[in-house]
C-alpha positions, 0 to 999 in steps of 0.5 A: 491542479498545480500550475507550472510556475508554482512547481518551478518555484518549489523546485528552486527552493528545495535540495538539489538532489530532491529537485533532480529526483522530481525532474527524473520522476517526470521523465517517461521511462521513470517507472521502467528504470525504477522497476529494473532496480526495484522489481515489484514482482516476487520471485515465485508465485505464492499459493493461498490457502483456499479456506482462508481465501474463502473467508476473505471472499465471504466477508467482502461479499457481506461487506463485513469490514471487521471480518474482512480485515481479520481474515486478511491479517491471517495471511503471511503477507497482507495484500497492501503495505500499511504501517498499521498491519504490524500493530493490528497483528500484535493487538487484534482487539484494536480493530474493535476499538477503531471502527472508523479505521477498519471501515475506511 
């Protein structure tokens, strides 16, 4: 855990705007205020292809990480935002070449 004195020191050494942002983020209403500017809930509810979802569930139950990631890549929107998604969609063979990335 970071001590308050360390945090104060870091805040004193950083850019004024960064310090203000950190101070604001520590307020109680930060997430509510942020949500009012950047809503995280999409306008409409997406429908998910039942066949694709069944493949995801089966791979998850089997703990087959490679098949699970491949099944998730078939969706228009990957369930999590990750910089690897675009790369993996362009080069699916990268999944086999990077087994630790897939299993972690």
